[in-house]
C-alpha positions in Angstrom: 12.3 -29.2 26.3 11.1 -29.3 22.7 7.4 -28.5 22.5 5.4 -29.4 19.3 2.2 -27.9 18.2 -0.5 -29.2 15.8 -2.5 -27.4 13.1 -5.5 -25.7 14.6 -4.0 -25.6 18.1 -4.4 -22.4 20.1 -1.4 -21.1 21.9 0.3 -17.9 23.1 3.0 -16.3 20.9 5.5 -13.5 21.7 5.6 -10.7 19.2 7.9 -7.8 19.8 8.1 -8.6 23.6 4.3 -8.8 23.9 2.3 -12.0 24.3 -0.7 -12.6 22.1 -3.4 -15.2 21.8 -2.6 -17.1 18.6 -3.4 -20.2 16.5 -1.4 -22.6 14.4 -2.9 -22.4 10.9 -0.5 -24.8 9.1 2.9 -26.4 9.3 5.1 -26.3 6.2 8.7 -27.0 5.2 10.3 -24.3 3.2 13.8 -24.8 1.8 14.6 -27.4 4.3 13.2 -25.5 7.3 9.9 -26.5 9.0 7.7 -23.5 10.0 4.6 -23.0 12.0 2.2 -20.5 10.4 0.9 -18.5 13.4 -2.2 -16.3 13.2 -2.7 -13.6 15.9 -6.3 -13.1 16.9 -7.7 -10.0 15.3 -5.2 -9.8 12.4 -6.3 -9.8 8.8 -7.2 -13.3 7.7 -4.3 -13.2 5.2 -1.7 -12.2 7.8 0.1 -15.1 9.3 3.6 -15.1 10.7 6.1 -17.9 9.9 8.0 -19.1 13.0 10.5 -21.9 12.8 9.5 -25.1 14.6 11.3 -25.2 18.0 11.2 -21.4 18.5 11.0 -20.2 22.1 8.4 -17.6 21.2 5.5 -20.2 21.3 3.9 -21.4 24.5 1.3 -24.1 25.2 -2.0 -23.3 26.9 -4.2 -20.3 27.4 -3.4 -16.7 28.1 -4.4 -17.1 31.7 -2.0 -20.0 32.1 0.7 -18.0 30.4 0.2 -15.0 32.8 0.4 -17.3 35.8 3.7 -18.9 34.6 5.2 -15.7 33.3 4.5 -12.9 35.7 5.6 -9.5 34.6 5.5 -10.3 30.9 3.5 -7.8 28.9 0.4 -9.7 27.7 -2.2 -8.4 25.3 -5.3 -10.3 24.4 -6.1 -8.0 21.5 -4.4 -7.6 18.2 -1.0 -5.7 17.8 -1.8 -1.9 17.6 -0.3 -1.4 14.2 -2.6 -3.9 12.7 -5.8 -2.3 13.8 -8.0 -1.3 10.9 -11.3 0.5 10.4 -14.1 -2.1 9.9 -16.5 0.2 8.2 -18.2 -1.0 5.0 -17.1 0.4 1.7 -18.9 3.5 0.6 -20.2 4.0 -2.9 -19.9 7.8 -2.9 -17.1 10.1 -1.8 -17.5 12.0 1.4 -17.8 15.7 0.8 -15.3 17.7 2.9 -15.5 21.4 3.8 -14.6 23.7 1.0 -11.3 25.2 2.3 -9.2 25.1 -0.8 -8.6 28.8 -1.0 -7.7 29.2 2.6 -5.3 26.2 2.7 -3.7 26.7 -0.7 -3.1 30.5 -0.1 -0.8 29.6 2.8 1.6 27.7 0.5 4.0 29.6 -1.7 4.1 28.1 -5.2 7.5 29.5 -6.1 9.5 27.9 -3.3 7.1 25.9 -1.2 8.1 24.5 2.2 6.8 21.0 1.8 6.3 18.0 4.0 3.8 15.1 3.8 1.1 15.3 6.5 -0.1 11.8 6.9 -3.7 11.3 8.0 -4.2 8.4 10.4 -5.8 5.8 8.1 -3.4 6.5 5.2 -0.4 6.2 7.6 -1.8 2.8 8.8 -1.9 1.5 5.3 1.7 2.5 4.6 2.8 0.9 7.9 0.9 -2.3 7.1 2.4 -2.4 3.6 5.9 -2.0 5.1 5.3 -4.8 7.6 4.3 -7.0 4.7 7.5 -6.1 2.9 9.7 -6.8 5.9 8.5 -10.4 6.4 11.2 -13.0 5.8 10.4 -14.5 3.4 7.6 -12.2 2.1 4.3 -13.9 2.0 1.9 -11.3 0.5 1.8 -8.9 -2.4 -0.6 -6.1 -3.3 -3.4 -7.4 -5.4 -4.2 -5.6 -8.6 -7.4 -3.7 -7.9 -10.8 -4.2 -9.6 -12.3 -1.6 -11.9 -13.2 1.5 -9.9 -10.2 1.3 -7.6 -7.2 2.0 -9.8 -5.1 5.1 -9.5 -6.8 6.4 -12.6 -10.2 5.9 -10.8 -8.9 7.6 -7.7 -7.7 10.7 -9.5 -10.9 10.8 -11.5 -13.0 10.7 -8.3 -10.8 13.5 -6.8 -11.2 15.7 -9.9 -15.0 15.2 -9.7 -14.9 16.1 -6.1 -13.1 19.3 -7.0 -15.6 20.0 -9.7 -13.0 19.9 -12.5 -13.5 17.7 -15.6 -10.9 14.9 -16.1 -11.4 13.7 -19.6 -7.8 12.7 -20.1 -6.3 11.0 -17.1 -2.7 10.4 -18.3 -1.9 13.8 -19.8 -0.9 17.0 -18.0 -1.1 19.6 -20.6 -0.8 23.2 -19.7 -3.9 24.7 -18.4 -4.9 28.4 -17.9 -4.4 28.8 -14.1 -5.0 31.9 -12.1 -2.2 32.9 -9.7 -1.7 35.9 -7.5 1.6 37.9 -7.6 3.3 35.4 -5.3 2.5 32.5 -7.5 -0.2 31.0 -5.3 -3.2 29.5 -6.9 -6.5 31.1 -6.4 -8.8 28.2 -7.3 -9.5 24.5 -7.2 -8.1 24.3 -10.6 -4.6 24.3 -9.1 -5.5 21.2 -7.0 -6.8 19.5 -10.1 -3.6 20.4 -11.9 -1.6 19.0 -8.9 -3.6 15.8 -9.1 -2.7 15.3 -12.8 0.9 16.1 -12.0 0.9 13.4 -9.2 -0.6 11.0 -11.7 2.1 11.7 -14.3 4.8 11.2 -11.6 3.3 7.9 -10.6 3.4 6.6 -14.1 7.0 7.9 -14.6 8.5 6.3 -11.5 6.3 3.2 -10.9 8.4 0.5 -12.5 11.7 1.8 -11.0 10.7 2.8 -7.5 7.3 1.5 -6.5 7.5 -2.2 -7.5 9.0 -4.7 -5.0 10.9 -7.8 -6.0 8.1 -10.1 -5.1 5.8 -8.2 -7.4 8.0 -8.5 -10.5 6.2 -11.5 -12.0 2.8 -9.8 -11.7 4.3 -6.6 -13.2 6.1 -8.3 -16.1 2.9 -10.1 -17.1 1.2 -6.7 -17.4 4.0 -5.6 -19.7 3.8 -8.8 -21.8 0.0 -8.5 -22.1 0.2 -4.9 -23.2 2.9 -5.7 -25.8 0.9 -8.6 -27.2 -2.3 -6.6 -27.4 -0.7 -3.7 -29.1 1.7 -5.5 -31.5 4.8 -4.3 -29.7 7.9 -6.1 -28.4 8.4 -6.7 -24.7 11.6 -4.7 -24.8 9.8 -1.7 -26.3 7.4 -1.6 -23.4 10.1 -2.2 -20.8 12.4 0.6 -22.1 9.6 3.2 -22.7 6.4 2.1 -21.1 4.5 5.5 -21.1 5.7 6.4 -24.6 4.3 3.1 -25.8 0.9 3.5 -24.1 1.5 1.5 -20.8 0.2 3.4 -17.8 0.7 1.8 -14.4 -2.2 4.0 -13.1 -4.6 1.8 -15.2 -3.6 -1.3 -13.3 -2.5 -0.4 -9.8 -4.3 1.0 -6.8 -4.0 2.9 -3.6 -1.3 0.7 -2.1 1.2 1.6 -4.8 -0.1 5.2 -5.0 0.7 5.7 -1.3 4.2 4.2 -1.8 4.8 7.2 -4.1 3.6 9.7 -1.5 6.0 8.1 1.0 9.0 8.8 -1.1 8.0 12.2 -2.4 9.8 14.2 0.3 13.1 12.3 0.0 13.4 11.7 -3.8 11.0 13.9 -5.7 10.5 17.4 -4.2 13.6 19.0 -5.7 12.5 18.2 -9.2 8.8 18.6 -8.8 6.9 21.6 -10.0 5.4 23.8 -7.3 1.8 23.3 -8.5 2.2 19.5 -8.0 3.6 19.9 -4.5 1.0 22.2 -3.1 -1.9 19.8 -3.7 -0.3 16.6 -2.3 -1.6 16.9 1.3 -5.1 17.9 0.1 -5.1 14.8 -2.0 -4.1 12.6 0.9 -7.0 14.1 3.0 -9.4 13.2 0.2 -8.1 9.6 0.4 -8.5 9.6 4.1 -12.1 10.7 3.9 -12.8 8.0 1.3 -10.6 5.2 2.5 -13.2 2.5 2.4 -14.0 3.2 -1.2 -10.5 2.4 -2.4 -9.0 0.1 0.2 -9.8 -3.1 2.1 -7.0 -4.9 3.9 -8.9 -8.1 3.8 -8.8 -8.3 -0.1 -6.2 -5.9 -1.3 -3.3 -8.3 -0.5 -2.9 -11.8 -1.9 -0.5 -14.6 -1.2 2.5 -15.0 -3.6 1.6 -17.8 -6.1 2.6 -21.1 -4.6 4.2 -22.4 -7.8 7.0 -19.8 -7.4 7.8 -21.2 -4.0 7.8 -24.7 -5.2 10.2 -23.9 -8.0 12.6 -22.4 -5.4 12.3 -25.4 -3.1 12.9 -27.8 -6.0 16.0 -25.9 -7.0 17.4 -26.1 -3.5 16.7 -29.8 -3.1 18.2 -30.8 -6.4 
């Protein structure tokens, strides 16, 4: 029996073999297929799932009625676990952590470090959420360009200030006088600051080739075009050599793209990375964990893909 739902109607929806209280937020036809936009209670306000009309995942009635009619089915009246987020307010000032740099860094050999990313809980949840957004078919959301104070440059600057090391130049990683012991292990916070600048340089070097997703290309190309226009350069000059022509992705993108870089460091970057960059990566992640709310808010850090792009696709398919 074909069951229809109306906009605003509450229902029960199956998600990965678990039943959740849900609501139909809108009904839309996309490329000839009609979809219900289903919002699970407790999810981010921007997180709806598209489910084709006629799907057997949707059920009329309340959760209580569903349980009576479907005994044995795993039902959860809360949000899916992976979508849980910290509801604390943003903090204006970084949280100061214990000063353990010497003890932690001394355990890592700078010559041939054994390295693996140690993901703090909140940072891992951001990466998981970002991957879930990317796996939607079709993708609905993209990472929003952050406001001033929350770019990768701002994040690195805050970390350098936390370490007590000046950061006058955020894009350059010139050689600094570092103190190492005979094993090549740093003896001071200066190594962590040097690592942060190395991570910043890596971000700018690989951003356009490895950290941008297909749905974010229009947003990205506009930044290129604006930079070219403002600096009297051609678009091709910026595209071929962005950093050499003064375009730094770290001035425009925030923690979402920065964490994407951390997620591929082990697989793609470690063999070519300098030891002093590697040794500070996990300490940087812990700083981000302690200051999550200063740099990330799931409610505003993603935005819907502009509707005009979708209309162009639909128009193309119907013509």
